[in-house]
C-alpha positions as CSV (number, residue, x, y, z in Angstrom):
1,M,-17.5,52.2,-5.5
2,I,-16.1,48.6,-5.7
3,L,-18.5,46.1,-7.1
4,I,-18.7,42.5,-5.7
5,S,-18.1,41.2,-9.2
6,D,-14.7,43.0,-9.3
7,C,-13.8,41.5,-6.0
8,F,-14.6,38.0,-7.3
9,A,-12.7,38.6,-10.5
10,K,-9.6,39.8,-8.5
11,V,-9.7,36.8,-6.2
12,W,-10.2,34.4,-9.2
13,I,-7.3,35.9,-11.1
14,T,-5.1,35.7,-8.0
15,H,-5.8,32.1,-7.0
16,A,-6.9,30.4,-10.2
17,T,-4.5,28.0,-11.8
18,S,-4.7,26.5,-15.3
19,S,-4.6,22.7,-15.4
20,W,-4.7,20.0,-18.0
21,T,-5.8,16.4,-17.8
22,S,-3.1,13.8,-18.4
23,V,-2.2,10.2,-17.5
24,Q,1.0,11.6,-15.9
25,L,-0.9,14.2,-13.8
26,K,0.1,12.6,-10.4
27,G,1.8,14.1,-7.4
28,W,4.6,11.5,-7.6
29,W,5.2,12.0,-11.4
30,D,8.6,13.8,-11.7
31,E,11.1,14.6,-14.5
32,S,12.7,11.1,-14.4
33,C,9.3,9.5,-15.0
34,A,8.7,11.9,-17.9
35,E,12.1,11.1,-19.5
36,A,11.5,7.3,-19.1
37,W,8.0,7.8,-20.7
38,R,9.6,9.7,-23.7
39,Q,12.2,7.0,-24.1
40,Y,9.5,4.3,-24.1
41,Q,7.4,6.1,-26.7
42,E,10.4,6.6,-28.9
43,S,11.5,3.0,-28.7
44,D,8.3,1.7,-30.4
45,S,7.1,0.0,-27.2
46,S,10.1,-2.2,-26.4
47,S,9.8,-4.4,-23.4
48,E,13.1,-3.2,-22.0
49,K,12.0,0.4,-22.0
50,W,8.7,-0.6,-20.5
51,C,10.4,-2.4,-17.6
52,N,12.6,0.7,-17.2
53,L,9.5,2.9,-17.0
54,R,7.9,0.7,-14.5
55,C,11.0,0.6,-12.3
56,I,11.4,4.4,-12.4
57,T,7.8,5.1,-11.6
58,K,7.9,2.6,-8.8
59,H,10.9,4.4,-7.3
60,A,9.3,7.8,-7.8
61,K,6.1,6.7,-6.0
62,R,8.0,5.2,-3.2
63,K,10.0,8.4,-2.7
64,Y,6.9,10.6,-2.9
65,F,4.9,8.6,-0.4
66,E,7.9,8.2,2.0
67,E,8.1,12.0,2.0
68,K,4.4,12.3,2.7
69,I,4.6,9.8,5.6
70,K,7.6,11.7,7.1
71,H,5.7,14.9,6.8
72,I,2.7,13.5,8.6
73,L,4.9,11.9,11.3
74,S,6.8,15.1,11.9
75,Q,3.7,17.4,11.8
76,N,1.3,15.3,14.0
77,K,3.8,12.9,15.6
78,R,1.1,10.2,15.4
79,L,1.7,7.2,13.3
80,W,-2.0,6.0,13.5
81,D,-3.1,9.1,11.5
82,L,-1.9,7.2,8.5
83,M,-4.3,4.3,9.1
84,S,-8.0,4.9,8.6
85,W,-9.1,1.9,10.6
86,V,-8.0,3.4,13.9
87,C,-9.7,6.8,13.5
88,A,-12.6,7.7,15.7
89,P,-15.8,6.1,14.6
90,K,-18.6,8.1,13.0
91,L,-21.5,8.8,15.3
92,D,-25.0,7.5,14.6
93,S,-27.2,10.3,13.3
94,S,-29.3,10.1,16.5
95,E,-26.1,10.5,18.7
96,A,-24.9,13.4,16.6
97,I,-28.1,15.5,17.0
98,V,-27.9,17.8,20.0
99,F,-30.8,20.1,20.8
100,K,-30.6,22.8,23.5
101,G,-27.4,21.3,24.8
102,K,-28.8,17.8,25.2
103,P,-28.2,14.8,22.9
104,C,-31.3,13.4,21.2
105,L,-31.1,9.7,22.0
106,T,-34.7,8.6,21.4
107,T,-37.0,9.0,18.4
108,E,-39.3,11.1,20.6
109,D,-36.4,13.5,21.4
110,I,-35.5,13.8,17.7
111,R,-39.1,14.4,16.7
112,N,-39.5,17.2,19.3
113,A,-36.2,18.8,18.3
114,F,-37.2,18.9,14.7
115,Q,-40.7,20.1,15.6
116,E,-39.5,23.0,17.7
117,T,-36.8,23.9,15.2
118,F,-38.7,23.8,11.9
119,N,-42.2,24.6,13.1
120,S,-41.3,27.3,15.6
121,A,-43.6,29.9,13.9
122,Q,-46.6,27.6,13.5
123,L,-48.9,29.3,16.0
124,Q,-47.7,32.8,15.3
125,P,-50.3,35.3,13.9
126,I,-50.0,36.0,10.1
127,Y,-50.3,39.4,8.6
128,L,-51.6,39.0,5.0
129,G,-51.7,42.8,4.3
130,C,-48.2,42.7,3.1
131,L,-49.3,40.6,0.1
132,G,-51.6,43.3,-1.2
133,Q,-54.0,42.3,-3.9
134,A,-52.3,39.0,-4.6
135,L,-54.8,37.1,-2.5
136,A,-57.9,39.1,-3.5
137,P,-60.8,37.0,-4.9
138,K,-60.8,36.7,-8.6
139,S,-63.9,36.7,-10.9
140,K,-65.0,33.4,-12.3
141,R,-64.1,32.6,-15.9
142,E,-66.1,30.4,-18.3
143,W,-64.6,27.2,-19.6
144,A,-63.6,27.1,-23.2
145,P,-65.6,24.5,-25.1
146,F,-63.9,21.1,-25.5
147,S,-63.5,19.5,-28.9
148,I,-64.3,15.9,-29.7
149,L,-60.6,15.1,-30.1
150,E,-59.7,16.3,-26.6
151,I,-62.2,14.0,-24.9
């Protein structure tokens, strides 16, 4: 018999990747950036090596994002997918709610939709026998006397 925990463990081992946090943990960071960083650290922070590092990282970023743009253009063939301001606008919450195939455009429609959805069993009979003795009346208990400090 296979346990669900064994299934989870197998999937975890198959798909989990170890990662570490670093300043250089970017998609565009490549070996040339790492080499420029090493040279900058070894040079005791010289301005020439800093300019070289900035130049190399700038070129690496440009190369990386140009490849991303080419991929999006070749995959979707739509340039405007790169621009968030031309995407379809988000619907108002009242326009997004559809109940029984009809959009809820008024407050009354929304109220009725929620009422019918969440209070659908409101008038249904209740069988309390399944609770057993949990709701049986309990005997009354006496109060413990209060001390002067509690008052």
